[in-house]
C-alpha positions as CSV (number, residue, x, y, z in Angstrom):
1,M,49.8,-23.0,18.2
2,K,46.9,-22.1,19.9
3,T,46.4,-18.1,20.3
4,N,42.7,-17.7,20.4
5,E,41.2,-20.8,23.1
6,S,41.1,-20.6,26.5
7,I,41.2,-23.3,29.1
8,M,40.0,-23.3,32.8
9,V,41.7,-25.7,35.2
10,V,40.5,-26.2,39.0
11,D,42.3,-28.3,41.0
12,D,43.1,-28.1,44.9
13,D,46.6,-29.3,44.2
14,R,48.8,-26.1,43.5
15,D,51.7,-27.9,42.1
16,F,49.3,-29.9,39.8
17,L,47.7,-26.4,38.9
18,D,51.7,-25.3,38.0
19,I,52.4,-28.3,36.2
20,I,49.1,-28.2,33.7
21,R,49.4,-24.5,33.4
22,K,53.1,-24.8,32.0
23,I,52.2,-27.7,29.7
24,L,49.0,-26.1,28.2
25,E,50.6,-22.4,28.0
26,K,53.4,-24.0,26.1
27,K,50.7,-25.0,23.3
28,G,49.4,-21.7,22.9
29,Y,46.4,-22.0,25.1
30,K,45.1,-19.0,27.8
31,I,45.0,-20.6,30.9
32,S,43.2,-19.6,34.1
33,A,44.2,-21.7,37.3
34,V,42.1,-21.8,40.6
35,P,41.9,-24.1,43.7
36,S,38.2,-24.0,44.2
37,A,34.5,-24.1,42.7
38,G,33.7,-20.8,44.0
39,E,36.5,-19.2,42.2
40,A,35.8,-21.2,39.1
41,I,32.3,-19.7,39.1
42,S,33.1,-16.3,39.8
43,L,35.2,-16.4,36.4
44,L,33.0,-18.3,34.4
45,K,30.1,-15.7,35.0
46,K,32.1,-13.0,33.7
47,G,33.3,-14.7,30.5
48,F,33.2,-17.9,28.3
49,Y,36.4,-20.2,28.1
50,N,36.4,-22.7,25.7
51,A,37.3,-25.8,27.8
52,A,37.5,-26.7,32.0
53,I,39.7,-29.5,33.8
54,L,37.7,-29.9,36.7
55,D,38.9,-32.2,39.8
56,I,36.3,-34.1,41.0
57,S,37.0,-33.7,44.3
58,L,37.2,-30.2,45.5
59,P,37.4,-28.6,48.8
60,D,34.3,-26.2,48.5
61,A,31.8,-28.4,46.1
62,D,31.5,-32.0,44.2
63,G,33.2,-31.9,41.0
64,T,29.9,-33.2,39.6
65,E,27.8,-30.3,41.0
66,L,30.1,-28.0,39.4
67,L,30.0,-29.6,36.4
68,S,26.4,-29.1,36.3
69,N,27.0,-25.6,37.3
70,I,29.3,-24.5,34.6
71,L,27.3,-26.3,31.8
72,A,24.2,-24.2,33.1
73,L,26.5,-21.1,32.5
74,H,28.2,-22.2,29.1
75,P,26.3,-25.2,27.5
76,D,29.3,-25.4,24.5
77,I,31.9,-25.7,27.4
78,V,34.2,-28.8,26.8
79,T,34.7,-30.5,30.4
80,I,37.1,-33.0,31.3
81,M,36.9,-34.7,34.8
82,L,40.0,-35.6,36.7
83,T,40.4,-37.9,39.7
84,G,43.0,-39.5,41.9
85,H,41.0,-43.0,42.3
86,S,39.2,-44.9,39.7
87,S,35.5,-45.2,40.1
88,V,33.0,-46.6,37.7
89,K,30.0,-44.7,39.6
90,N,32.2,-41.2,39.1
91,A,32.7,-41.7,35.4
92,V,29.3,-42.6,34.4
93,Q,27.8,-39.9,36.5
94,S,30.2,-37.2,35.1
95,L,29.4,-38.6,31.6
96,N,25.7,-38.6,32.0
97,R,25.8,-35.0,33.5
98,G,27.4,-34.0,30.2
99,A,31.1,-34.3,30.8
100,F,33.2,-34.7,27.3
101,A,35.7,-37.0,29.0
102,Y,36.7,-38.6,32.3
103,L,40.6,-38.9,33.0
104,E,42.7,-40.5,35.7
105,K,45.5,-39.0,37.7
106,P,48.5,-39.1,37.1
107,V,47.6,-37.4,33.9
108,D,49.5,-38.6,31.1
109,P,50.3,-35.1,29.4
110,E,50.3,-36.5,26.1
111,N,46.7,-38.0,26.6
112,L,45.3,-34.7,28.2
113,L,46.3,-32.8,25.3
114,T,45.0,-35.3,22.8
115,V,41.4,-35.4,24.6
116,I,41.7,-31.5,24.5
117,N,42.2,-31.4,20.9
118,K,39.4,-33.5,20.1
119,G,37.3,-31.7,22.3
120,L,37.6,-28.5,21.0
121,E,37.6,-29.8,17.4
122,K,34.2,-31.1,18.5
123,Q,33.8,-27.5,19.5
124,R,34.5,-26.0,16.5
125,L,32.5,-27.8,14.3
126,V,29.4,-27.0,16.7
127,F,30.1,-23.4,16.0
128,E,30.6,-23.8,12.6
129,N,27.2,-25.7,12.2
130,R,25.6,-23.1,14.5
131,Q,27.0,-19.9,12.3
132,L,25.9,-21.8,9.2
133,V,22.5,-22.2,10.5
134,N,22.2,-19.0,11.6
135,E,23.7,-17.4,8.5
136,L,20.9,-19.7,6.8
137,E,18.2,-18.2,9.0
138,R,19.5,-15.2,8.4
139,H,19.1,-15.3,4.4
140,N,15.9,-16.8,4.9
141,H,14.6,-13.9,7.1
142,I,15.9,-11.6,4.2
143,T,14.4,-13.9,1.3
144,N,11.1,-14.2,2.8
145,T,10.7,-10.3,3.9
146,L,11.9,-9.3,0.2
147,L,9.3,-12.0,-1.0
148,T,6.8,-10.6,1.3
149,V,7.4,-6.9,0.1
150,S,7.4,-8.2,-3.6
151,Q,3.9,-10.1,-3.4
152,A,2.5,-7.2,-1.6
153,V,3.3,-4.4,-4.0
154,A,2.9,-6.5,-7.1
155,Q,-0.7,-7.1,-6.1
156,T,-1.3,-3.3,-7.7
157,L,0.1,-0.9,-10.6
158,D,-1.5,2.1,-8.5
159,L,1.7,4.0,-7.5
160,Q,0.1,5.2,-4.2
161,E,-1.1,1.8,-2.9
162,I,2.4,0.4,-4.0
163,I,4.0,2.8,-1.4
164,D,1.5,2.6,1.3
165,T,1.6,-1.1,0.9
166,A,5.4,-1.3,1.1
167,L,6.3,0.6,4.1
168,E,3.4,-1.3,5.8
169,K,5.1,-4.6,5.1
170,V,8.4,-2.7,5.9
171,A,7.3,-2.2,9.5
172,E,5.3,-5.5,9.8
173,C,8.6,-7.4,8.8
174,T,11.7,-5.5,10.3
175,G,9.8,-3.8,13.2
176,V,11.1,-0.4,12.3
177,E,9.0,2.3,14.0
178,A,9.0,4.8,11.3
179,S,9.7,4.8,7.4
180,F,8.8,7.3,4.4
181,V,9.7,7.4,0.7
182,Y,10.4,10.4,-1.7
183,L,10.3,9.8,-5.7
184,R,12.2,11.7,-8.1
185,E,10.5,14.2,-9.9
186,K,12.4,16.4,-12.4
187,D,15.1,18.4,-10.6
188,H,13.3,17.4,-7.1
189,L,12.4,14.9,-4.8
190,K,8.6,14.7,-3.9
191,F,7.3,13.2,-0.7
192,M,5.1,10.2,-1.3
193,G,4.2,8.6,2.1
194,H,5.0,7.5,5.1
195,H,4.2,5.2,8.0
196,G,4.3,5.3,11.8
197,L,5.5,9.0,11.7
198,P,3.3,10.9,14.4
199,M,0.4,13.1,13.0
200,T,2.2,16.2,14.9
201,I,5.0,16.3,12.3
202,I,3.2,15.8,9.5
203,K,3.1,19.1,8.6
204,D,6.6,19.6,9.2
205,I,7.9,17.1,6.7
206,P,9.1,19.0,3.8
207,K,6.8,17.9,0.7
208,K,9.3,18.7,-1.8
209,V,13.3,18.7,-1.3
210,S,16.1,19.6,-3.5
211,G,17.7,17.2,-6.1
212,T,21.0,18.6,-5.9
213,E,21.9,19.2,-2.4
214,G,21.3,17.7,1.1
215,I,20.9,13.9,2.4
216,F,18.4,13.0,0.3
217,S,20.1,14.3,-2.9
218,N,23.5,12.5,-1.7
219,L,21.6,9.4,-1.3
220,T,20.2,9.6,-4.9
221,E,23.8,9.8,-6.3
222,Q,25.1,7.0,-4.8
223,S,24.5,3.5,-5.0
224,G,24.5,2.2,-1.2
225,A,22.9,3.1,1.9
226,M,23.3,6.1,4.5
227,I,23.7,5.4,8.3
228,I,23.2,8.1,10.8
229,E,23.6,6.3,14.3
230,D,23.1,9.7,16.2
231,M,20.8,12.2,14.7
232,A,21.8,14.7,17.6
233,K,25.0,15.6,15.5
234,L,22.7,16.3,12.3
235,E,23.1,19.6,11.0
236,E,21.3,19.1,7.8
237,S,17.9,20.5,7.0
238,D,16.4,17.5,5.0
239,L,16.1,15.6,8.6
240,K,14.9,18.3,10.7
241,F,11.3,16.6,11.3
242,L,12.7,13.5,12.5
243,K,14.9,15.0,15.0
244,K,11.5,17.3,16.2
245,A,10.3,14.0,16.8
246,D,13.1,12.7,19.0
247,Y,14.2,9.9,16.5
248,R,17.8,9.2,17.1
249,S,18.7,7.1,14.4
250,F,18.2,7.1,10.7
251,A,18.7,4.6,7.6
252,G,18.6,5.7,3.7
253,V,18.9,3.7,1.0
254,P,18.4,4.9,-2.7
255,L,15.4,3.2,-4.9
256,T,17.6,1.8,-7.8
257,I,16.6,0.5,-10.8
258,L,18.6,-0.5,-14.0
259,G,21.4,1.8,-12.6
260,E,19.0,4.9,-12.2
261,N,18.2,6.4,-8.7
262,I,14.3,7.2,-8.8
263,G,14.0,8.0,-5.3
264,V,14.7,7.3,-1.6
265,L,13.6,4.9,1.3
266,G,14.0,6.5,4.8
267,I,13.6,4.4,8.1
268,A,14.2,6.1,11.7
269,T,14.2,4.6,15.0
270,D,13.8,6.5,18.6
271,F,17.3,4.8,20.0
272,N,20.8,4.8,18.7
273,Q,20.4,1.8,16.3
274,I,23.6,0.1,15.3
275,F,22.7,-0.9,11.8
276,S,24.5,-4.3,11.1
277,P,25.5,-5.5,7.4
278,N,22.7,-7.9,7.7
279,N,20.4,-4.9,8.1
280,I,21.6,-3.0,5.7
281,D,21.6,-5.8,3.0
282,L,18.1,-5.9,4.1
283,L,17.2,-2.4,3.3
284,N,18.8,-2.6,0.0
285,G,17.1,-5.3,-1.0
286,I,13.6,-3.7,0.0
287,G,14.6,-0.8,-2.2
288,R,15.1,-3.0,-4.8
289,E,12.0,-4.3,-4.5
290,I,9.9,-0.9,-3.9
291,A,12.0,0.5,-6.8
292,I,11.1,-2.2,-9.2
293,A,7.3,-2.0,-8.4
294,V,7.0,2.0,-8.7
295,R,8.8,1.8,-12.1
296,N,6.6,-0.7,-13.1
297,A,3.6,1.8,-12.1
298,Q,5.0,4.4,-13.7
299,L,5.2,3.0,-17.0
300,Y,1.7,1.7,-16.6
301,E,0.6,5.4,-15.6
302,E,2.9,6.4,-19.0
303,A,1.3,3.9,-21.3
304,S,-2.4,4.3,-19.8
305,S,-2.3,8.2,-20.3
306,A,-1.2,7.7,-23.9
307,R,-3.6,5.1,-24.5
308,A,-6.1,7.2,-22.6
309,L,-5.5,10.5,-24.6
310,R,-5.8,8.3,-27.8
311,E,-9.3,7.1,-26.6
312,L,-10.1,10.9,-25.5
313,D,-9.1,12.2,-29.0
314,S,-10.8,9.3,-30.8
315,M,-14.1,10.0,-28.4
316,R,-13.8,13.9,-29.1
317,T,-14.0,13.3,-32.9
318,A,-16.8,11.0,-32.5
319,F,-18.4,13.7,-30.4
320,L,-17.9,16.2,-33.3
321,A,-19.4,14.2,-35.7
322,N,-22.4,13.3,-33.3
323,V,-22.7,17.0,-32.4
324,S,-22.6,18.4,-35.9
325,H,-25.6,15.5,-36.3
326,E,-27.9,16.5,-33.7
327,L,-27.2,20.2,-34.6
328,R,-27.9,19.8,-38.5
329,T,-31.2,17.3,-37.8
330,P,-33.2,20.0,-35.8
331,L,-32.1,23.0,-37.9
332,A,-32.8,21.1,-41.1
333,V,-36.4,20.8,-39.5
334,I,-36.7,24.0,-38.2
335,K,-35.6,25.5,-41.9
336,G,-37.6,23.2,-43.9
337,S,-40.5,24.3,-41.4
338,A,-40.2,28.1,-41.5
339,N,-39.6,27.6,-45.4
340,S,-42.8,26.2,-46.2
341,L,-44.6,29.0,-43.9
342,L,-43.0,31.5,-46.1
343,Q,-44.1,30.2,-49.4
344,P,-46.4,33.2,-50.9
345,D,-48.2,30.9,-53.2
346,V,-48.8,28.1,-50.5
347,I,-52.0,28.7,-48.3
348,F,-52.0,26.0,-45.4
349,D,-55.1,25.3,-43.2
350,D,-54.8,26.2,-39.8
351,Q,-53.8,22.8,-38.5
352,T,-51.0,22.7,-40.9
353,R,-49.7,25.4,-39.9
354,R,-49.9,24.5,-35.9
355,D,-47.8,21.5,-37.1
356,F,-45.1,23.3,-38.7
357,L,-44.8,25.8,-35.6
358,L,-45.1,22.9,-33.2
359,S,-42.3,21.1,-35.1
360,I,-40.1,24.6,-35.1
361,D,-41.0,24.7,-31.2
362,K,-40.1,21.4,-30.2
363,D,-36.9,21.4,-32.3
364,A,-35.9,24.8,-30.8
365,D,-35.9,23.1,-27.4
366,T,-33.9,20.5,-28.8
367,L,-31.0,22.9,-29.8
368,T,-31.6,24.7,-26.6
369,R,-30.7,21.6,-24.5
370,L,-27.7,20.6,-26.6
371,V,-26.2,23.9,-26.2
372,D,-27.3,24.0,-22.5
373,D,-25.1,20.5,-22.1
374,L,-21.9,21.4,-24.3
375,L,-21.9,25.2,-21.8
376,M,-22.7,22.4,-18.5
377,I,-19.8,20.1,-19.5
378,S,-17.4,23.2,-20.1
379,R,-18.4,24.4,-16.5
380,L,-17.9,21.2,-15.3
381,E,-14.4,20.7,-16.3
382,A,-13.5,24.4,-15.3
383,N,-14.8,23.5,-11.9
384,A,-17.2,26.4,-12.6
385,L,-20.8,24.9,-11.9
386,E,-22.8,26.8,-9.8
387,V,-25.5,25.2,-7.7
388,K,-28.0,27.5,-5.6
389,K,-29.0,25.4,-3.0
390,K,-32.4,25.8,-1.0
391,K,-34.8,23.7,1.1
392,V,-36.8,22.0,-1.4
393,N,-39.0,19.1,-1.1
394,L,-38.2,16.2,-3.3
395,S,-41.9,15.7,-4.3
396,D,-41.9,19.4,-5.6
397,V,-38.6,18.9,-7.5
398,I,-40.5,15.9,-9.5
399,K,-43.7,18.1,-9.8
400,A,-41.9,20.5,-11.5
401,I,-40.6,17.8,-14.0
402,K,-43.4,15.7,-14.4
403,D,-44.8,17.3,-17.9
404,R,-41.2,16.7,-19.3
405,L,-40.9,12.9,-17.7
406,D,-44.6,12.0,-18.9
407,N,-43.6,13.4,-22.4
408,L,-40.5,11.1,-22.2
409,T,-42.2,8.0,-20.8
410,V,-45.2,8.1,-23.1
411,K,-44.9,4.6,-24.4
412,H,-43.4,3.5,-21.0
413,R,-45.1,2.9,-17.9
414,L,-43.6,5.1,-15.3
415,H,-44.2,4.8,-11.5
416,I,-42.7,7.3,-8.8
417,N,-42.6,6.1,-5.2
418,I,-40.8,8.8,-2.4
419,A,-40.6,8.1,0.9
420,K,-43.0,10.3,3.3
421,E,-40.3,10.8,5.6
422,I,-38.0,12.6,2.9
423,T,-39.1,16.3,3.5
424,T,-36.7,18.6,2.6
425,L,-33.5,18.6,0.4
426,N,-30.5,21.3,0.6
427,I,-30.2,21.0,-3.1
428,D,-30.4,23.3,-6.6
429,E,-33.8,22.5,-7.7
430,G,-33.4,22.8,-11.1
431,R,-30.0,21.3,-11.5
432,I,-31.5,17.7,-9.6
433,G,-34.2,17.7,-12.4
434,E,-32.2,17.8,-14.9
435,V,-30.2,14.9,-13.4
436,L,-33.5,13.1,-12.9
437,T,-34.7,13.9,-16.7
438,N,-31.4,12.8,-17.9
439,L,-31.6,9.6,-16.3
440,V,-35.3,8.7,-17.3
441,E,-34.6,9.8,-21.1
442,N,-31.6,7.3,-20.5
443,A,-33.9,4.6,-19.4
444,V,-36.2,5.5,-22.2
445,K,-33.5,5.3,-24.7
446,F,-32.1,1.8,-23.8
447,S,-35.5,0.0,-22.9
448,D,-38.4,-1.5,-25.0
449,D,-41.6,0.4,-25.3
450,D,-44.6,-1.0,-23.2
451,T,-42.0,-1.5,-20.0
452,D,-41.6,-0.3,-16.9
453,I,-39.6,2.8,-15.2
454,Y,-39.3,3.5,-11.7
455,I,-38.0,6.5,-9.5
456,K,-37.7,5.6,-6.1
457,A,-36.5,7.5,-2.8
458,T,-35.5,6.4,0.3
459,H,-33.2,7.6,3.2
460,N,-31.5,7.0,6.3
461,N,-30.0,9.2,9.0
462,K,-27.4,10.8,6.7
463,K,-28.4,11.1,3.3
464,A,-31.3,10.7,0.8
465,T,-31.0,7.9,-2.2
466,I,-32.7,8.3,-5.5
467,S,-32.8,5.6,-8.1
468,V,-33.8,5.5,-11.8
469,A,-34.5,2.0,-12.8
470,D,-35.7,0.4,-16.0
471,E,-36.1,-3.0,-17.8
472,G,-33.9,-2.4,-20.6
473,I,-31.0,-4.5,-22.0
474,G,-28.4,-3.6,-19.1
475,I,-24.9,-2.7,-18.9
476,S,-21.6,-4.8,-18.8
477,P,-20.0,-4.9,-15.7
478,E,-16.5,-3.5,-17.4
479,L,-18.9,-0.3,-18.3
480,H,-20.0,0.8,-15.0
481,Q,-17.3,3.3,-14.3
482,K,-16.7,4.3,-18.1
483,I,-20.4,5.5,-18.9
484,F,-19.8,8.5,-16.8
485,E,-16.9,9.5,-18.6
486,R,-17.6,12.5,-21.0
487,F,-18.2,11.4,-24.5
488,F,-18.8,7.8,-24.0
489,Q,-21.7,6.3,-25.8
490,G,-23.1,3.0,-25.1
491,D,-24.2,0.9,-27.7
492,G,-27.8,-1.1,-27.8
493,R,-30.2,2.1,-28.2
494,K,-33.7,1.7,-29.4
495,A,-33.9,1.9,-33.6
496,G,-35.0,5.5,-34.5
497,R,-33.0,7.0,-31.8
498,R,-30.8,9.5,-32.4
499,K,-27.3,8.7,-31.1
500,G,-26.7,11.8,-28.9
501,T,-23.4,13.6,-27.5
502,G,-22.4,11.0,-24.8
503,L,-22.5,14.0,-22.1
504,G,-25.6,13.2,-20.1
505,L,-24.3,10.8,-17.2
506,A,-21.3,12.9,-17.3
507,I,-23.0,16.2,-16.8
508,C,-25.2,13.7,-14.0
509,Q,-22.0,13.1,-12.4
510,G,-20.7,16.4,-12.3
511,I,-24.0,18.0,-10.6
512,I,-24.1,15.2,-8.1
513,E,-20.8,15.6,-6.7
514,A,-21.3,19.5,-6.7
515,H,-23.8,18.6,-4.2
516,G,-21.4,16.4,-2.4
517,G,-22.9,13.2,-3.4
518,K,-22.2,10.3,-5.5
519,I,-23.7,8.3,-8.5
520,W,-23.5,4.8,-9.6
521,V,-25.0,2.2,-11.5
522,E,-26.1,-1.5,-10.9
523,S,-26.7,-3.7,-13.7
524,K,-26.1,-6.5,-15.7
525,P,-26.6,-7.6,-19.6
526,G,-30.2,-8.6,-20.1
527,S,-31.5,-7.5,-16.6
528,G,-32.3,-3.7,-17.0
529,A,-30.2,-1.0,-15.1
530,K,-30.5,1.1,-11.8
531,F,-29.0,4.4,-11.3
532,S,-28.6,5.8,-8.2
533,F,-27.3,8.9,-6.8
534,S,-27.5,9.9,-2.9
535,L,-27.6,13.5,-1.5
536,P,-26.8,14.6,2.2
537,L,-29.6,15.4,4.0
538,D,-27.8,18.0,6.1
């Protein structure tokens, strides 16, 4: 017995309508019987019928016209045309317009039921196929969305970049208006990023929330999504910032990996959203992809930190060895020269005495500079570097250190080119002099004698750029950032040069950044190196 399929019968013969109604209702169909095309259209506008049995001749319309109107409203309806007089033309016309079958009156009830059953069976197959196609499209949409999110977050191991990219892709693929992520950090949840939230409520977002109470806590303790379809009834404080911005609905999913909830993904809409199972499946899948990427980034960060600590410890050890060597060498010279001068039984001529004193003076300067470097790096690490800015002409800065530069480049050719338009800079003259001296000394250390070293200064409307270029051995691209780390020392210095402490470029970077500028290197092996730094004109 059929209990869920409805049939409309349209015929101006009321006796026929009564008979057909009884026959079909006895078989379990839901029947609506009407005598005119107008009443039929009125009912069909209100709802769908599985089948329609139409008399081809009606008082207010031709049956074939009614057929076209019905199929325009409901293309999937099974239509069966009836006529009291056989006509090949009518039959062909009806079938061409989309009728399923054409029967003659008087109608054989068994034949009619057979036709109805065949038509409804075909309809069921159409509906099932359509449902399968829709299901396939849904799965494809979910799969494609998850693939898009997965590919996007797999491009980096930077935690913040993963979250920002993931939320952007979530908005792009799902059309959600606003989304955000909290990650577990010890006993609380930390706000890590958002997409689409208005700037007016950013200050109201709790940057940390309790890990033991509230909506977010509940989410991290369960395996499924939490849905709030009407936030007007919400009393918990966690989501007050969403209510303030007039968001109406919320869905949150835990970020879960290997059974551990490491955070929360939340989305919000400004209308009362009904979240379907498909929506929830998609959000849970996105949550899993984000969780995997976040955990990978966290593990990489932990491994990198451990590796960085080992490298730093190794560099510190090398640094201490270098400092010890750097201290002993000038001390040995000072001690030896002083002892020689103090010998009571030896009389030195004036030139020899002068040479001893010059050695003492020179190596005392070396010790002073080494101690200054150590104090400088301590101040930089403590963010306590003091810069005393004043309006200074860049040419005067170079004049002040010109003798030092000439002494450093005695075996090189030093070229200085400063754009005339650069009048004054608001800088600490002594500190910038240290940077230039360090960069020139570095150029001398890593380039052959009788080569050129260039100091050049240019500017645009916002900044001045000063560079020191050499014709030395160059620097591999993978070391361009590393050389500015404290204690790092590159290889390839000229024979006879002391190794140094590995602090020079780190100090340069600290000084330049304290002035609001930046420093960088352009180089490749065998083609020399060009160190540049920028300083704001204002």
